[in-house]
C-alpha positions in Angstrom: 0.0 0.0 0.0 1.5 3.4 -1.0 0.9 5.8 1.8 1.2 9.5 1.1 4.6 11.1 1.4 6.5 9.9 -1.7 7.1 13.5 -3.0 8.8 14.8 0.1 12.4 14.7 1.1 13.7 13.6 4.5 14.9 17.0 5.9 12.1 19.6 6.0 11.3 19.3 2.3 7.6 19.1 2.0 6.4 18.8 -1.6 3.2 17.9 -3.4 1.0 17.6 -0.3 3.6 15.4 1.3 5.1 16.5 4.6 7.4 13.6 5.4 8.5 10.6 3.4 7.0 7.8 5.5 8.0 5.0 3.1 11.7 6.0 3.1 11.6 6.3 6.9 10.0 2.8 7.1 12.7 1.4 4.8 15.5 2.8 6.9 13.9 1.6 10.2 13.2 -1.9 8.8 16.8 -2.3 7.6 18.4 -0.7 10.7 16.4 -3.1 13.0 17.4 -6.0 10.8 13.8 -7.0 10.2 14.7 -7.3 6.5 17.9 -7.5 4.5 16.3 -6.3 1.2 13.1 -4.4 0.4 11.1 -3.9 -2.8 8.9 -0.9 -3.2 6.3 -0.6 -6.0 4.9 2.9 -6.2 2.1 3.6 -8.6 0.8 7.1 -8.9 0.2 9.6 -11.7 3.4 11.3 -10.7 6.9 10.0 -10.3 7.9 9.5 -6.7 10.9 11.8 -7.1 12.1 12.2 -3.6 11.6 8.5 -2.6 13.7 7.6 -5.5 16.4 10.2 -4.6 16.5 9.1 -0.9 16.7 5.4 -1.6 19.8 4.9 -3.9 20.8 1.7 -2.1 21.6 -1.8 -3.3 19.3 -3.3 -0.7 16.2 -1.5 -2.0 14.6 -2.2 -5.3 12.4 0.8 -6.2 9.8 0.5 -9.0 7.8 3.6 -10.0 4.8 3.4 -12.4 3.8 6.9 -13.5 2.7 9.0 -16.3 5.6 10.5 -18.3 4.3 11.9 -21.7 7.9 12.0 -23.0 9.0 14.3 -20.2 6.1 16.7 -20.6 4.3 15.5 -17.4 5.1 16.7 -13.9 7.8 16.7 -12.5 9.3 17.4 -16.0 12.7 15.9 -15.1 15.0 13.4 -16.9 15.1 11.2 -13.8 11.5 10.2 -14.4 12.3 8.5 -17.7 12.8 4.8 -18.0 16.4 5.4 -18.8 17.0 6.3 -15.1 18.2 3.1 -13.4 19.6 4.6 -10.2 22.9 6.2 -9.2 25.9 5.2 -7.1 25.3 2.3 -4.8 21.7 2.0 -6.1 22.7 1.7 -9.8 20.5 -0.9 -11.3 18.0 -0.9 -8.4 15.6 1.7 -9.9 12.9 0.9 -12.4 10.7 3.6 -13.9 7.7 2.3 -15.8 6.6 5.4 -17.8 3.3 5.8 -19.5 2.9 8.2 -22.4 -0.5 9.6 -23.2 -1.5 8.7 -26.8 -2.9 11.7 -28.4 -5.6 11.4 -31.1 -4.5 12.6 -34.6 
């Protein structure tokens, strides 16, 4: 279940009606308390979960975001929301963006 919060950062960065990123906090707490070694997150929303993706560049977290993209014309209008973004640093290869493009009628 995707709770609200996926647009906000961890340090006083509310965004898009999100005040704290509860999924990222839950991931850090779960791994810190050794309740799981690896976690998979599937986030489906009309918008890319920008901050959750930015916070969780880790090799023990697989992050999958399903969102509208419209060839970069849909919010948040950033290259990171494309399917070419597969993570950075330690999280390289652990990020999957499934992007939907609106088909316009001719």
